[in-house]
C-alpha positions, 0 to 999 in steps of 0.5 A: 425579724430581719427583712430579707431581699431574696428569701423569706424566713418564718418560724412556726414552733418547732420549725423554721422555714427558709424560702428562696424568694426570687420567683421572677428569676426562678429563685436564681442564686445570687451573692445576696441570697448566699449571705441571707441564707447564711444569716437565716440558718444562723438565726435558726440555729440560735432560736430555741423554738426551732427543732428543724429547718426546711429550705424550699422555693417560691413558685414553680422552681426550687432554684434555677442555679446561679443568676448569670445576670447578677454573678460575675466570674470574680464572684467564683474566685475564693481563697484556697483554705488551709487543709484541716488538721484532722477529719473532725475539723473538715466541716469547719474548713469546708465552711470557709469555701462552701459558705451557707451550704456548710452551715446546713451541715454544721447546724445542730438541727436537721435540715430538710430540702423540700425541692418543690421544682427544678433544682439546677446547678447551685440549686441542686447543690443546696439540696445536696448539703441538706440532711434530707431531701424531699422532692416534688413529683414536679421537680427535677435535678440537673447539675448543669456545670459541664454545660456552662464550662465550669466544674462540680461546684460546691463540693457536689462531686464529694456529696453526690458520690457518697449519696449515689455512688461514684459511677452514677455521680460521674454520669449526672455530673459530666452529662448534665442530664435531667434526673426526674423524681423517680430516678432520684429516689431509686438512686438514693439522691432523695429520701421521699417523692411526693405530690406537689401539694403534699411536699411541705406538709410531709416535711413539717410532719416529719420534723414534728415527729422529732419533738419526741427526740432529744435535740442534744442527741440528734445534734450529736448523731448528726456530727457522728454521721458526717465525721464518720464519712471521712473516718474509720470504723475503729475511730467511729466505735471509739468515738461513740463509746466516748460520747456514750460515757459522757451522755450518761451524766446528761439530763437528756438520757435520764429524762429519756429513761424516766419518761419511758418507765413512766409511759409519758412523752419526754420533755427535752431541753431545746438547743439555742441561745435565744 
């Protein structure tokens, strides 16, 4: 097991939990944390024991944003990537600039952001890149960027517009106002709001239910959802037909049908290289 400076990484079959772990700085984001989150996500993707991933924070905050005592303006300068050749390459291209955030979307496994406390700036961005967001009643979001003289970082303008609509995204991005759990749920920013003591339990229970689902099927559906965000209805229909035709010859669809007919839980192969 790798020793990390700024995060904790734990695997309890079938769940990997990544915990941002700088409680003395309210889990403020650093370049070291960025590298370590990327490494942990890659490890979770390679680990066959892992069906899903939870990202959360230690203590009373999820992530208080970029650590301005650690980051420099030079850290914000990144090379401009080449434009993707097609919509299907967009996620891979985003990985060049979004770093570990894009790994959450590219991962073949579902990622839940368990937002246990305030998620500010880059903390809110981390949650946006997850597949699902479970939020504690003690948490809140604020994008904060306009109050720091910067821009909508980490593709947050794209992500937030698609989650809550361009008008609501415009409001919370330019105002940097606080968004409390009830409003976040009403807007569709988060999927569940829970008492603080039930947050991680709910996230784990949700991932446990996925043991009845095919990991290969879930990985394919995840790719379909994100590819379709920048595609057309016609292309989506064509792609789903092609994917279904390929699926017919897979072991998972055969196991899924047979287990249903035999009234037993399916036994699917898990994804990973280790």
